[in-house]
Structures are given as structure tokens and as C-alpha cells.
C-alpha positions as CSV (number, residue, x, y, z in Angstrom):
1,X,40.1,-3.9,-9.1
2,X,39.1,-8.0,-8.3
3,X,41.2,-10.7,-10.4
4,X,37.6,-11.4,-11.6
5,X,36.8,-7.8,-12.7
6,X,40.2,-7.6,-14.4
7,X,39.4,-11.3,-15.9
8,X,36.1,-10.5,-16.8
9,X,37.1,-7.2,-18.8
10,X,40.1,-9.6,-20.4
11,X,37.6,-12.0,-21.8
12,X,39.8,-14.1,-19.7
13,X,39.9,-16.1,-16.6
14,X,40.9,-15.5,-13.3
15,X,43.6,-17.7,-12.7
16,X,45.2,-16.0,-15.6
17,X,45.5,-13.2,-13.7
18,X,46.1,-14.8,-10.3
19,X,49.7,-16.0,-12.9
20,X,50.0,-13.2,-13.9
21,X,49.8,-11.0,-10.4
22,X,52.7,-14.6,-9.4
23,X,54.2,-13.2,-12.2
24,X,54.2,-17.3,-14.0
25,X,52.6,-15.5,-16.8
26,X,52.5,-11.7,-18.6
27,X,49.4,-10.2,-19.8
28,X,49.6,-9.9,-24.3
29,X,50.4,-6.6,-25.6
30,X,46.2,-6.8,-27.3
31,X,45.7,-7.0,-23.4
32,X,47.5,-4.4,-22.3
33,X,45.8,-2.0,-24.9
34,X,42.5,-3.3,-23.6
35,X,42.7,-3.0,-20.2
36,X,43.8,0.9,-21.1
37,X,40.7,1.5,-23.3
38,X,38.8,-0.1,-20.8
39,X,40.1,2.5,-17.7
40,X,41.1,5.6,-19.7
41,X,44.2,5.6,-18.6
42,X,47.3,5.3,-20.5
43,X,49.5,2.3,-20.1
44,X,52.6,4.1,-19.0
45,X,50.8,5.7,-15.8
46,X,48.8,1.9,-14.4
47,X,52.8,0.4,-15.2
48,X,54.4,2.9,-12.5
49,X,52.0,1.7,-9.6
50,X,51.6,3.2,-6.9
51,X,51.8,7.7,-7.0
52,X,54.8,8.9,-4.8
53,X,54.2,9.7,-1.7
54,X,53.8,13.2,0.5
55,X,57.8,12.6,1.2
56,X,59.5,11.5,-2.2
57,X,57.3,14.3,-3.7
58,X,58.5,16.7,-1.2
59,X,62.5,15.4,-2.0
60,X,61.2,15.7,-5.7
61,X,60.4,19.7,-5.3
62,X,64.1,20.1,-3.3
63,X,65.5,18.6,-5.2
64,X,65.0,20.5,-7.7
65,X,65.2,23.7,-5.8
66,X,68.8,22.9,-5.5
67,X,69.3,22.5,-9.5
68,X,68.0,25.4,-9.6
69,X,70.4,27.1,-7.3
70,X,73.4,25.6,-8.6
71,X,72.4,26.1,-12.1
72,X,71.4,29.9,-10.8
73,X,75.2,30.2,-9.4
74,X,77.2,28.3,-12.4
75,X,75.4,31.7,-15.2
76,X,76.5,33.8,-12.5
77,X,80.0,32.0,-12.0
78,X,80.0,32.2,-16.5
79,X,78.9,35.6,-16.8
80,X,81.7,37.2,-14.4
81,X,84.6,35.9,-16.5
82,X,82.8,35.5,-20.2
């Protein structure tokens, strides 16, 4: 989405959006709510930025499997001594 389109959606001007993008200004709460409503996307999702890469998702799945194996071993260990 272009800066001009965002500015129009918010009833603002492009220079304000440019300053927000560069970190000189911030969106107001009302503007953030307007973005959320206009795009029909939860604000939390917008603030995450780009979605994780396939590589990052694969790493998370790998870590999840390792954690599940460790929990299973831990449960077996506890069961053995109880």
C-alpha cells in the first residue's frame, strides 16, 4: 500500500506518513484503530511485520518436536521413579 493511500485512508497527508515511516512521528491510537478497521486486519498482526520465512517456520517445528520428545522422556522418567 502506498504512503499516499495510507494518508488518504487516515485523512492525513503523505508527508506525515513519511515521518511515521522514518520514526520521526508515531500514529495516534485513533489512526491505528482506523488502519485496523479499514484493512480488517487485527493490529497485532500488522505490527508483526512480514510473516516468518519457511526456514523460520521449519526451525520452530523442529524445536517443538524436540521439546515434545524431552517432555515425553521426562514423563517416562518420573513414572519410573514414582
